[in-house]
Structure formats: structure tokens, C-alpha cells
C-alpha positions as CSV (number, residue, x, y, z in Angstrom):
1,X,280.9,127.9,51.8
2,X,279.3,127.4,48.4
3,X,280.8,125.2,45.7
4,X,281.7,128.1,43.2
5,X,282.1,130.9,45.8
6,X,284.7,133.4,44.8
7,X,284.7,132.3,41.1
8,X,283.0,133.8,38.0
9,X,280.4,131.0,38.2
10,X,279.2,132.0,41.7
11,X,275.4,132.6,41.8
12,X,274.3,133.6,45.3
13,X,271.1,131.9,46.4
14,X,267.9,134.0,46.3
15,X,264.5,133.7,47.9
16,X,261.8,132.1,45.8
17,X,259.1,134.5,47.1
18,X,260.8,137.9,47.0
19,X,263.7,137.3,44.7
20,X,266.2,138.9,47.1
21,X,269.4,137.4,48.3
22,X,268.7,134.9,51.1
23,X,270.9,136.9,53.5
24,X,268.7,140.0,52.8
25,X,265.3,138.2,52.7
26,X,262.7,139.3,55.3
27,X,260.0,136.8,54.3
28,X,258.5,134.8,57.3
29,X,259.1,131.1,57.3
30,X,256.4,129.1,55.6
31,X,253.7,127.7,57.9
32,X,253.4,123.9,57.8
33,X,249.8,122.8,57.6
34,X,249.0,119.6,59.3
35,X,246.4,116.9,58.2
36,X,243.0,117.5,59.9
37,X,242.5,115.3,63.0
38,X,239.3,113.8,61.5
39,X,241.3,112.3,58.7
40,X,243.7,110.4,61.0
41,X,243.3,107.1,62.8
42,X,244.9,106.8,66.2
43,X,245.5,103.3,67.3
44,X,245.7,102.8,71.1
45,X,247.1,99.9,73.0
46,X,248.6,99.1,76.4
47,X,251.9,97.3,76.7
48,X,253.6,95.8,79.7
49,X,257.3,96.5,79.6
50,X,260.3,95.1,81.6
51,X,260.0,95.0,85.3
52,X,256.2,95.3,85.2
53,X,256.0,98.9,83.8
54,X,252.8,99.6,81.9
55,X,252.8,102.1,78.9
56,X,249.9,103.3,76.8
57,X,250.8,103.8,73.2
58,X,249.3,105.9,70.5
59,X,250.4,104.7,67.1
60,X,249.3,105.1,63.5
61,X,249.6,108.9,63.3
62,X,251.7,110.3,60.5
63,X,254.7,112.1,62.1
64,X,255.0,114.6,59.3
65,X,251.2,115.4,59.2
66,X,250.6,115.7,63.0
67,X,252.0,118.1,65.5
68,X,253.2,115.3,67.8
69,X,254.9,117.5,70.5
70,X,251.7,119.5,71.0
71,X,249.6,116.3,71.1
72,X,252.0,114.8,73.6
73,X,251.8,117.8,75.9
74,X,248.0,117.6,75.8
75,X,247.9,113.9,76.6
76,X,250.4,114.2,79.4
77,X,248.3,117.0,81.0
78,X,245.1,115.0,80.6
79,X,246.6,111.9,82.1
80,X,248.8,113.5,84.7
81,X,251.7,111.3,83.7
82,X,255.0,111.4,81.9
83,X,255.5,110.5,78.3
84,X,257.7,110.7,75.2
85,X,257.6,110.5,71.5
86,X,259.1,107.1,70.6
87,X,259.8,105.4,67.3
88,X,256.3,103.9,67.1
89,X,254.4,107.0,68.3
90,X,253.5,108.6,71.6
91,X,254.2,106.7,74.8
92,X,252.4,107.7,78.1
93,X,253.5,106.1,81.3
94,X,250.7,104.0,83.0
95,X,247.4,102.5,81.9
96,X,245.4,105.5,80.6
97,X,243.5,103.9,77.8
98,X,240.1,105.3,78.6
99,X,241.3,108.8,79.4
100,X,243.3,109.0,76.2
101,X,240.5,107.6,74.2
102,X,238.2,110.3,75.4
103,X,240.8,113.0,75.0
104,X,241.6,112.0,71.4
105,X,237.9,111.7,70.5
106,X,237.3,115.2,71.8
107,X,240.1,116.4,69.6
108,X,238.4,114.8,66.6
109,X,240.7,111.8,65.9
110,X,239.2,108.5,64.8
111,X,240.1,105.8,67.4
112,X,241.0,102.2,66.8
113,X,241.9,99.9,69.6
């Protein structure tokens, strides 16, 4: 419900591109363009967690400028391991530093260890 809905001051929202009401608009959603891989630096490191678990981290990528879910899927398939998107970046289970370095380099990312 809008603030002034049903009053004389009610102005229904319109689309910026086609100037139709938002309920009638048929415009496709805008496509988000990500930062090129060659302009990003991926920092890789291996951490040892509780109970001896080893995790390879990819940090330093900008979450709004990188398609992290797509990158995570690619890295998980390359390493054959599970992983997730954490607060610091991408976490892959196990010590896969060399595989991930090669994979990210192929994708065009600059690598820092």
C-alpha cells in the first residue's frame, strides 16, 4: 500500500523507460554488468579450521561486481569439492590452492597469494 493511495494526492509509480504504470510495464529487467575479470585481484589462502579441517579461501573480490554464485560453481566443479560463499569470500573445502590458482588464471583473474 502506498502512502497516499486512495487520496487526491495519489500518483501511481511509472516505469522510467516506457512511462507506463509499473503494473502494466513489459520492459525486461535491467542486466547487471560485472567488472571484467582482468581488473580484479583474487587473493588465495589456505586456512586450517577447528578439528583439523582445511579450507581454501578466495578473498578480495568485490561481491557487487562479481558473479560469485557462478564463480563458486565453477571452482567447486574444478576442485571436485564442496564450498560456500562466506562473509570473506568463497570457501572451498580442502587444500586446492594450485587447482584454484590455475582455474582463476584461466578465467582472467589476477592472482595474489
